[in-house]
N, C-alpha and C positions, 0 to 999 in steps of 0.2 A: 504494500500500500504506500508507494513512494509518491512524493509531491515535488513540484517544481520548487527549487530553492527560493526562499523569500516569500512564497505564497502559501496560504493555508489550503490544505486538502479539502475536498468536498465533504469527506467523512468528518473532518474536524468541525466544519460548520454544522453538519447534521447533528453531531453529538451535542454541541452547544444548544441547538434548537430543541433537542430532546431533554434538556435539563441537566446535562453533565456539567460539573463545575471545573473538572480537571480533564479537559478533552484530550490533552497530550497523553496522559496516563491511560485514559480509556482506549485511545488508538493502539497503544502498545499491548494492552490486554486483549483487544480484539484481534491483534496480529499473533497472539500466542498460539502454539500448536493445538492446544485443547479446543479452541474455538474455530479452527480452520474451516470445518465444514459449514459454519454459520456466518463466516466473515462478511458476506454480502447479502445476508438475509434481512430484509427490512422488518420482518415480524419481530425479530429479537430486539432491534433498536426501539421499536414502538413499545414493546412490553417493558423494556428497561426504563423508557421515558415515563411510563405510567407509575413507576414506583416512587416511594417517598424519597429515596436517595439513589439515583441511577448509578453513580460511581460505586457506592457501597454494594449495590445489588450485583453489578458486573464483577467486582472483585470477589464477592462471595461465590458467584457462579464458577469462576475460574478455579478457586480453591476447592470447590466441591468436585469439579471435573478432575483436578489433579489428584484428589483423594481416592478416586475410583481405582480399585485394585487391578482391574483387567480392561483392556481396550474395548472388549465387548460390552462391559458395564457402562463405559463412557459413551459408546455408541447408542446404547439403549436409552441413557439419560437424554442425550441430545435429540434422538428421534422423538421421544415422548414429549420433550419440551416444545418442539416445533409443532407436533401434530395435535397436542392437547392444550387448548387454551386454558381450561380450568387449572391444570397443573402449572402452566406457565405463569398465570396470574398469582396463584397461591405461593409457589416456590420463590419467584422473583420478588413478590410482595414481602415475604418474610425476610429474604436476604437484604432487601433495601430498607428494612425497618429495624433489624436486630442483629448486631454483631455477635451477641451471645448465642443465638440460635444458629447463626452461620458457623460459629465455632463448633457447636454440637454436631451439625451436619458434616463438618470436616472430620471430626473424630469418629462419627458413625455414618459413613457415606451411603449406606443403604437405606437410611431412615427417610430419604426423600420420597421413597415409594409409598410412605404412609399418606402422602398427599395426592396420589394418582387418582384414586377412585373415591367417590363419595356416594354412598347409598342414601336413600331418604332419611333413614334413622341416624346416619352419621352427621347430618347437618345440624341436629340438635341433640347431641349426646347428653346423657345424664349420668348419675352415679354408677348405674349398672354397667354402662358402656366403658366408663373409665376404669372400673374395677376389672373388667375383662382386659383392658389394655395394660394393667399393672400386674396381672395374675402370674406372669412368668418370673417376676422379681423374687429372688431368693436371698438377697442380702442388700445392705444399704446402697452399694454401688449400682447394682442392676436396677434397684428401685429408682435411683436418680436418673438413669438412662431412660427407663420406661416413662418416668414422669415428664422428662423433657420431650419425649416423643409425643406424648399426649398434649403437652403444652404447645408443641409445634402445630398441631392441628387446630387448636383454639386460636392461636395467633394468625394462622392462615385465613381462617374464616373472618377474623376480626379485621385484618388489614385489607381484605378484599371487599369488605362491606356486606358479607353474607349474614353476619350477625351484628346487631347494634351493641352499644356499650353496656346496656343493662343485661342483654343476653350473654355477652362475653363474661361479665362479672359473675353471673349466675353459673356459667360453665366452670369458671375458675374455682368457685366455691364448691361445686360438685367434684371437681378434680381433687381439691383439698380434702374433701370428705373421703373419697376413695383412697387417697394417699394415707390419711390418718388410720384408716382401717387396715391397709396393707402394713403400715409400720407397726401398728399394735399387734397384727398377726405375727410379724417377725419377732417382736419382743416376746410374745407368748410362746412361740416355737422355741426360742432360746431358753425359756424358763417355764417349762410345762407345769412344774410343781407350784409355782406362784399362780399361774393361770387357773389351776384347779382349786385354789383356796378362796378365790374372791370373784365377786361381780364388779366389773369396772366400767363405768359409763364416761364417755368423753362428750362433753357438752360444748359446742362451738359458741363463741361470743363474738362481739365486734362485727367486722365485715364478713367474716366467714359465716357466723351465725345468721347474719342478715341476708345471706345469699347474694352478696355484692362485693366479692373479693377483688383485690388488685392482682396484677401480675406478680409483684413481689411485695409481700406484706407479712408481718408477724401474723401467725394464726393464733388468735386468742382462744383459750379453752379453760374450762373448769372441769375437774375430775370429781366424780362421785363414786365412792366404793362401799360395798357391803360384803359381809361374809356369806359364803355359800352355806347351805343348811348343814348344821353340825360342826362348822369350823369356828375357831376362836376369832372373835372380832379384831382383837389387837393384831394377831398374826396376819389376818386377812388384809387389814389396812396397810400393813407393812409390805405385804406381797403386792398389793395394788399400787403402792407408791413406787416400788421397784419397776413394775411394768410400765407405769406412767413415765418414770424418768427415762427408762430405756427407749420408749417410743419417742420422747422428745429428742433424745440424742440422735436417733436414726434419722429424723427429719432435719435436725439443726447442724450436726457436725459436718465439717468439710472433709471430703474425700477427693480422690483423683478426678471425680466427676463433679466436684463442687458440692454445694449444699442444696437442699430444697428450699426451705425457709425456716426461720426460728419459730418454735412453738412456745407461746408466751402464756403462762398460767398466773400472771400477776393480778388478774381480776378476781381471783379467789378471795374468800374471806381472810382478812388481815394481810392481804397482798403477799409479798415475798417473805414476810415474817411468819405467815401461817403455814400449817401443814399442807403439803401438795395435794393430798387426797383426804377427804372427809366423808363421813357417812351422811346420809340424807338428813337424819335428825340433827346432826351437828351443824349442817348448813342452815337448817331452819332456825335453830336456836340462835345462831349468830345474827341472821337477818332480822329476827324478831326483836333482838335486844341492842345490837351494836352497829348495825349497818348505817352508813351515811347515805344521803340522798343520791349521790352520783352512782352508788352501787345499784340502786334500784333502776336508775336510768340505763345502766349497762345491761341489766337483766332483760331489758326490752328485746334484745336480740338473741337470747338463749335458745339453742336448738340442738337436740341430741344428734350426734353424727356417727359415733363409732362405739365399739364395745357393746355393752349390754344396753340396747336401745330401750327396752322396757323400763329399766332403772332410770335412764335418762328422761323418759317421758314422765315418770313419777316425780322426778326433780322439778321439771318445768311446771307440771301441774301444781306442785306444792308452793312454788315461789310466785307464780303469777298473781294470786290474790294480793300478795304483799306489794307487788309492783304497782298494781292499780289503786292501791291505797296511799302511795307515796305522796300524791298531791295534797293529801290531808295533813301532811307533816307541817309543823310550824316552820315558817320562813322557807317554804319549799321553793317558790319562784326566785327569791333573792339568792338562795344557795346555788341554784342552777346558773343564774346569771353570773355569780361570782366565779364559779368554776370556769365558765367560758372566758371571762376576762383574764383569769389567771393563766389560761392556756396562751392567750395572745401576748400577755406580758412576759412570758417565759421564752418567747421566740427571740433568738439573737437579733440585734438591731440590723445587722448586715443582711439578714435573710428575710426580713418582714416583707419587703416589696417583691420577693421572689417565691414566697410560700404559697403553693397552690392549695394546700390542705388546711393549714392552721391559721394563715393570715386573714386579715379583714377581707370579707368578700370571698372567702375560700370555701372549700367543701364542708369543713366543720361547721361553718355558720349555718348552712342549709340543714345539716344533720341535727344540730342542737335545736334549731327552731322547730323542726318537725317533731323531734322527740319531746320537747317541752309541751307542745300542743297535744301530742298523744297522751302524755301522762296526765294532763289536766282533764282532757275530754274523754279519754279511753275508759275511764271508770264506768261511765254510763253507756258508751257507744262501743260495742265490741268490734265493729267494722274497722276501727282504727288500730287494732292490735296486730300490726304487721311489723316484722323486724326489718323489712326492706324499705329503704328511705323513699324511693319513688312510688312504691305501692302505697305506703302510708300517706304520702303527700296527695296522691290521687284520691284516697279515701277522705282525707281532711277537706279537700275541695268539694267532693260529692256531698259531704255532710254539712257544708256551709261554714266550716270552721276557718277556712281560708278562702279568700276571694278566688274565683276561677282564673281571673287574669293573673293574679299574684302566683297562683299555683302553676300556671302554664309557663310563666317567666322563670320561676324557680326550677321547674322541670327542665326547661331548655338550658338554663345556665348550669345546672348540676350535670347534665349529660355532657355538655361541652367540657367542663372542668375535669370530669372523670375521664373523658376521651384524651385530654391533654396528659393527665396523670398516667394513663395506660401507655401512651406512646413514649413518654419520658422513661418509664420503667422498662419497657420492652427492649429498648436499645441495648442496654448492657445487663438486663435482668438484675438490677440493683434496686434496693429499697431507697427511694428518694421521692420527695414531694416538692423539690425546688425546680423552678423553671430555669433552664440553663442560660448562661450569658453568651456562650459561643454561638456565632452567627450560623455556622454550618449545622449545628444541632437544632437551632430554631428553625432554620430553613427546612430541615428534614421533618420536624414535627408539623410545621405548617402544611407542607405538601401532603403529609400522611392524612391530614384532616380535610384534604380537598381544596386547600387554599393555594392556587397555582400562579396567580397573576403577580403578586408580590408577597411571597409566603411569610416573610418575617414581619413586615409591617401589618399585614392582614391578621396574622396570628396574635401579635401584641395588641392590636386594636380590639379584636374579638374577645381576647382574654380580659382586657380592662373593662370592656363593655359588660361582659357577664359578671365580673367581680363587682362592678358598681351596682348592678341589679341585685345581686345577692346581698350586698351590704345594706342597701336601702330596705329591701324586703325583710331581711333578718332583723334589722332594728325595729321595723314596724311590728313584726310578729313576736319577736323574742322579748322585747322590753315592754310590751303593751301592759300598762298597769292594770287594766281590767282583768288580766289573768289572775291577779291576786284575789280579786273578788270572786271570780268563777271557781277558783281553787278552794275557797272557804265560804261556800254558799250559806252555811249555817249562821254566819255573822250578819246576814240580813241583806239589805239592798246592795246591788252591784254598783258601786260608785268609785270614783277616782279618789284615792286617799292621798293626802299631802306627802306621806312618807314614800309611797311608791312613786309619786311624781318626782320627788327630789332624786331618788335613785335613777330614775329614767333620765332626768335632765343631765346628771353627771355622766351617765353612760353615753348619752347622745352628744356630748361635747358642748354643753352650755357653759360659757365662761363665767357667768355670775348666777349660779343656781339659786342663791337666796332671793335675788330680785326676780328671777324667773318664777320662782315658787309664789312670790307675792302676787305677780300678775295672774298666775294660774288660780290661786285662791280667790282673787277678786272675780275671775271669770266663772268659776265652777262652784263656789260655795253657795249654800242656800237651798231652799226647796221650791223655788219658782220654776216655772216652765222654761224660762230663759236659761237658768242654771242647769236644768236637766238636759236640755239640748246641747249646751256647751260640754257637759260631761260626756256626751256621746261623741262630739266632734273632736275634743282635745287629744285623745290618744292618737288619732290619725294625724291631726294637724301638727302635733309635736314631732312626729317622725318626718313629716315633710319639711318643717323648719330645720330639722337636724340635717337634712340633705343639702343645706345651703352652707355658705361660708360664715354666715352670721345668724345662728338660730336665735340668739338673744334679741337681736333687732326684729326678727320676724315675729316673735312672741309679743314684744312690746308694741309693735305696730298693730298686731291683731287685737290687742286690748284696746288701743286707741280707736280703731275702726268699730269694734264692738260697743264701746262706750258711746260712740257717736250714733250708731244705728241700732243699738240693742232694743230700743222701744218700738222700732218700726215693725210691722207685722210680717214683712217679707224677707228680712235679712237672714235670720237664722234658719228659716224654712228653706231659703235658697241654698244655704250651705249644707243643710242636712239632707235635702232631697236630691240635689244635683252634685254628684261627686266631682264633676269637672270644676264647678264653681269653687268648692272648698280647696281643692288642690291648686287651682290656678291662683287663688288668693294667697295661699301659703307661699307659692313661688314668688309672686310679685312682692309680698311684704318682706321677704328675707333676701332679696337679690341685690339690694342697694338702696340709695336714698331717693333717686329721682321719681320712680313710680309711686312709692309710698307718699312722697311729698305732694305729687299731683292728686293722689287719691284723697289725702287728708283735707284738701281744699274743697272737695266735693265728694264726700264718702258714698253718696248714692251711686257713683260710677261703678261700685262693686257689682251692680246688676249686669254690667257688660260681660262679666266673667261667667255668667250663669248659663249661657247657651251650650247645652251638652254637646252639640255637634260642632262647636267651634265657631259658629257663625257670628256670635257676639263679638269676637275678636278680629273678624275679617275687616280689612281696611275699607273705608267708604270710598266710592268713586269720586273723582274731582267734581263731576257735575252735581252729584248728590251733596257734597260739602258746600259748594258754592250756592246751590239752591237754598240749603238750610240757613247759611249765614246771611244771604241777601234777604230772606224772609224775616230773620230776626232783626236786621237793620231796618227794614220797612216798618216793623211794628214798634220801633223805638220812638221816644219823644225828643231825641236830640243826638248829636254826634257822639258825645261822651257815652251816653247810654247804649247807643248802637255799637260802638267799638267794644265796650265792656261785654256786650252779648257775644260779639264775634270772638273776642278773646276767651270767653267761657267755653264756646264750642271748641276752640283750638286746644284749650287745656284738656277737655274731655277726650278729644281725639288723640292728643299726645299720649294720654294715659292708655287709650285703647292700643295704640301702636306699640308703646313700651311693654305693655302686658303681653301682647301677642309675641313680641320679640323674645321676652323672657321665657314664656311658656314654650315657644318653639325651640329655644336654645337648650332648655333644661329637659324638655319632654315631660310626659305625664305617664301614669300607670297604663292608660289606655292607648297612648300614642308615643312612640319613641321620638327623641329629639330630631329636628329637621336635619337630615344628613347633608343637604345642599346648602353650604354656608353662603354661597352667592345668592341663593333665593332669599335668604333672610336679609341680606344686605339690600338687595333690590326692593324688597317689601318695605323696609324701613325708609330707604331713600325716597321711594315713590310716594309713600304715605305722607311723610313729613313735607315733601316738596308740594304735593297737591294741597295739603292743609295750609301751607304758607301762602300759596297762590290764592286760595279761597279767602283767607283772612285779609290779604291785601285788596282783593276785589271788594269785599264787604266794607273795609275801611275807606276805600276810594268812594264807594257809593255814599257812605255816611258823610264824608267831608264835602262831597259835591252837593249833597242835599242840604246840609245844615251849616256848612262853613265853620268858622272858628268862633267858639264861645267867648274868646278873649276880645273880640271886636266890640265896638260900642253898640252895635246893633243887637237886637234880640236874636237869640240863636236860631229860632225857627225862621227868621227872616234874613239871616246873615249868609245863607248859602246861595246856590245857583239853581235850586230846584232839581230838575231831572237831567240837566245837561250843562256843561261848562261852556264858556265862550270859546273854548279851544278843544279840539280833539286831543285825547290824552291816553297814552299807553305806557304800561310798565313792562320792561324787558328784563327777564331773569338772566343773571350771569353766574359764572362760576359753578359751584356745586348745585346751586338752586336751578340754574338753567339745565344742568345735567341730570336733574331728578335724583340727586345724590346727597341731599341734605342729611345731616345727622341731627341728633337731639339738641345739640347746643350750637348749631350753625347760625350765623347771621344770614340775612337775606341780601345777597349781592344783586343790585339792580341798576338799570339805566332808566331814566325818565325821558320820554319824547312827547312833544305836543305839536299841534298844527292848528293855527287860528282858523276859526270857522269863517265862512264867506262874510265879508263886511265888517269883521271885527278887527280893531286896531291890534297890531302885533304886540305893542307894549302892554295893552290891557290883557291880551291873551297870555303873555309871559308872566305878568303879575299873578294872574289867576292860577297858572300852573305852578308857580313857585309857592303860592299860598297853600295849594293842595298838598304839595310834597312836605312842606314844613309841618302842616297840621297832622298829616298821616304819621310822620315820625314821632311827633309829640304824643299823640293819642296811644300809639302802640307801645310807648315806654313809660306811661304813667304807672307809678308804683301801685300794685294791687295784689290780690291773692293769685292772680294769673301770671304765668311767666311772660316776661316782655319779649317782643319781637323787634330786634334791632335791624334797621335798614341801612345797608352800606352801599353808597354810590361812588366809591373811590375808583372804580374801573371806568368812569366816564372820561371823555376826552379832556386832556390836561390834568387829569386826576383831581386832587383836592383843590387845586388852583382854578379849575374850570367851573362854569355854572352848573348847578344841580340839574337844571332842565334845559333842553335845547329843542328847537324846532327840527323837524325832519330835514328842512333845507339847510339848517346850520350844521347838522351832522354830516350831510352830504358834502358841504363845502370843506369842513374840517378834514374828513377822511380823504377827500380828493387832494388836498394840499399838504396836510401836516401829519397824517397818520403814521405812527411808528410801527415797527415790526411787532412789538409786544402787544399793541392794541389789536392787530389782526389775530394774533394768538388768543387774546382774551375773548374776542368775538366768536370763537369757535363754540362757546357755550351759550351764546345769546338765543333766547327763546321768549316770545311774547307770552305773558301769563295773566294780564288783567288790563282792563280798559278797552279802548277802541280797537276792535279786531282788525279792521281794514288798515288802520295806521300801523299796527304791529306787523301785519303782513308786508306792508310796503317798506318798513324798516329792515326786515329780513332780506327783502329783495335788494335793498341798498347795500347791505354788508356782505352778501354772498360772494361777490367777486373779490372782496378783500380777504375773506377767510378761506376761500377755495380758489386761489389765483390760478388762472388758466394755464400759465406756464410753470406752475409750481413755484418753488422758492429758489432764489438766487443763492449761490454759495455764501455770499457775504451775509445774507439774511439768516442762513443756517448758523453761521459762526456767531452772529449777534444773539440768537436765541440760546446758543450754548453758553456764551459769556454771561448772559443774564441769569441763566439757571445756576451756573457756578457761583456767581456773586450772591444770589439768594441763599444758596446753601451755606456760604461762609458768614453772611451777615445776619440772617434771620434765625439761625438755630440758637435757642436760649443758652446762655452761659451756664456751664456746669452740667448740661444735659448729655446723656450718653447718646451719641449719634446713632449707634446701632439699634437703639430701642426707641427712636423717635419715629412715630408712625407716619408723620406728615413729611418732614424734611430730611429724615435720615436715609442712608443708603438703602435702596429697595423699597422705600416708603411710597406714600401716595403721590408725592410730587414727582418722583422718578418715573413712575409708571405713566402718570397722566401726561407729563411733558413728552415722553417717548411716543405715546399714542397720538398726541396732538401734532407732533412734528410730522408724523406720517399723514395726518389729515391735511396739514398745510401743503405738503409736497404733492399729494396724490388725490386730494378731495375732488378736484375738478374732473379728473378722469374716472374716478371710482365712486358712483353714487352712494354705495353702501357706507362710505366714510362720512357722508354728510349727516351726521347725528351729533347731538350734544352729549350723548351718554358714553362714558368711557368704555364700559364692557361691550356695548354694541359696536363701537368703533373698532375695538380690538378684534372682535369676532369678524368684522368686515375685512379688516386688514389681513387676517389669516385666510379668509376665503379668497381674497384677491391675490394671495401668494406673496404679500409684502412682508410677512413674518411667518416663520415656521410654526408648525403645530406645537412643538415642545416649548419653544420660547413664548408663544402666546399663552399656553397653559401656565407657565411659570409666572408671567406678569399678572395674569388674571388671579392666580392664587394669592400672590403678594398683595395686590390691590384689595381683594376681598378681606384678607386677614387684617391689613392695616385699618380698613374701615371698621371692621368688627372691634378692633382694639379701641378706637376712638369712641364708638358707641358704648362699649363696655365701661370705659372710664366715666362717661357721662352718667350712665345708669347707676354705677356704683357710688360715685362721689357726689353726684348732683351738680357738678360743674364740669365744663368742657376741659379736655386735656388731650395732649398728643403723646404722652409717655405713660408707661406703666406706673401705677402707684407704688410707693415705697412702704407704706404701712402694711404689715403682713395680712391682716384680715381683708383689706381692700384688694390687695394683690390676689389673695385666694379667691375673692368674689369674682374678679375679672377672669381668673382661671376657670371657675365653675361655669361662667357664661360661655367661655370658649371651649368647654368640653373636657376640662382637666379636673380630675378628682382631687380630694384632699391630699396635701403633701406633694403635689406635682407642679407647683408654681415654677420651680426651676426647669422642669421639662417644657413648660409653656414658653419661657423666655428663650430656651435653647432652640425650640422649634421656630419661634419668630425670627431669631437671628439667622437660622439656617435658610428659612424661606426668603428673607430679605437679601441675604448674601447671594442666593441664586438669581434673584430678580435684578440685583445690581449688576451682575455679570452680563445679563441680557441688555440692560440699559447702557452699559459701557460700549457694547458693540453697536447697538442700533441707534442710540442717541449721540454718543460722543465719538463713534466711529473707531473704537478700539477693537481691532479684529481678534486679538489673542485673548481667549477666555481660559 
């Protein structure tokens, strides 16, 4: 397979395309004598490319072929491999997922034949089939070989998708059962006199008992012994102890074939300090007198598996009543909560973020939450008494103890996390629950789970998503204070106790639990209907608050809103009866300052959150907004009252927009967070821009009708009625014209007028200036409504030029004096209010300037670049980190927008798609026209969207505009939550921003500054 020097072979390229990471090594392996017959067979490459790790699978296949003792055996393997797709998929799938099983096949090269044929009963083997597979084992070494052969078949079905994670876990538990029986049989054969003296039952606990075992896990057991009839009990228990100890060694000790797994008996009474084997009566005596709460929780999964099964069944039947009375124990719920917290606290700090099992949002969170609910409710409902986590979760949902949506999300998350755990352990068959850091291992795990586009990024994203779901739902279910009341029904009314609330607040991360408790008591104490509804709402609301960066602020704001609206008949009913309203409110109140501040000024806007299908938060159309504002203006008695009404509508709609943005960014239990970040940005920019335009239109109508109240004339007679003596239009500029306004943006505008026929130009100019002055004043009057600042600095001559010009004046200026930067600024010009015909003619006037027929001269391009460079150096705030400045920093808004606008100035005349005021539309048009590559366009779009989201987040969190990330930890965390980063990941957020901006700046350097080398 020679190649022309200096050029890659076609095979090398095909290998890369099939997922090989070391194509050179793969070429050498394919050239090996063992694979000579298949060298050019595309079937082999396709099959290898479908595995989790094609490089590993190919290496394992070559090793297996080398291990074949005879050429005929090698030929048989190759022929079967090519002719039998089922074998090909199973064998290569295992080789690509597990070096440990590849090693086993190399040591036992005939074992591949165990994967050749599958009868119907082989697809779902049980204990009986596995016992048959282990039947020929006569010593610990041969037992290990037979065990690995059975394990090979389980892994093959698993990696090929024949069985799901729950079925694979059940098969592993059945294999463990068969192995324990075989090991106990070997121990009994080695000491027949001991076996004759006693009855010994092996009761599986933990995951083995729950029928949900991992590939490599301690197998937890409890031993129960009794003397046979006529035997001395003391001697019998000693004999049983020797048998049990020998059985454990057979499974646990390392031989030339390795070990099987440790058998752990530490869940027995008194743990490792207690006797290994007890009689049934001794077990009962301990549980009735000394057992702790966690021991009853562990007994949920007890299942007889080996030895004297009748004795094992007697044991389970005897302890089950004690298990289901555990919830009646004093401090039952706090004991279970404390144990879970202790588990988390004992995780080494360096491992917390990688712990798949024990860390926050891990497997143990699901298992603990399910077990707690089982123990509380299983006393009366026997359908909940399953040792298998997913079966118990399904039963809890069916019984109404867990919401169906919650249960479905937990089920999905648990299956994904268990699948990750299985793939991690299968690789080397080592007991671990840590997500690896090595990229090759992450890539293999991701591919094994079907994530092929970008395996590492997709795997980490899915893992974090599921962990977040588990953490949120675990807190909601596990810490719910109502469980205390349910667990102690004899105490009377099921109500929220202050003690339980305090524990929950501490557990959920409230920084000031004492103040939070006071708010809680004020909301929930008393016997009124209001208090009763609050007691129903609060357990859920507290969990939602805890899912934010500032749960204390969420609870405080909830109290303020409740105090303001608590006497209204609809408020609490809305929250109680419409789950969307309560969760949306919790999100809004705990996400930052802006939305709560807007809500507190008019708390009745809570009603917007109540539309269960989300319609209440849908942005209103520009026509609808303008119609409502103009109607309010027409009903008013003067300009001030009219503009106050318009500003009130603006405040309400800003709240609607902010609430929808927050809910879309956080997601709800019914609907995941909006995955398209660009859609969120466009929605906010469009809604705020439309709202600003409608507000300006209403204010213009008010000023024209009533004029200035400061004049000596009576206000009602100081205006111009229905029309000015001059036509008047407002032209949006900047982000306003681009439909990209943020929450804290000023309204950049130009004002243009044209005297009506017969009207003196001076009179017309005075009227137009009076309108502008009055509009600016009325929109900035201090009030409960946020001000709207009008910025006209982009007008000809800037701050030195007149605020208002006639269309003729604009034409004369642009014809004689217009500078390059003004043509640049006019790219965003769009009429938004006033005389539509005048606005249209203004656009016709400026189109030749902003889309020059011959494009831009080189000197104009250099001038734009100089202006951009000067702006970067002069306008960046002193002390600010340029790399984290969303507007002026490298790869920020300014970089992307100037790059896109340069393309518009150069090519807008020839490419109609570029004639838009919107950045993302123009960028997409440039890509379609071939002016920018797909990858570069995607990089710029991602950076622009992220920078815009950062600015929106800062305004939402701090209540004031900003272009840099906050430095205060809680504010920074809140920005992170808005951007999709969980608690403790603010550093990841900053790293991701820097990385995105750095990539965008490289594109800007090439496209805007002309730097070719990236």
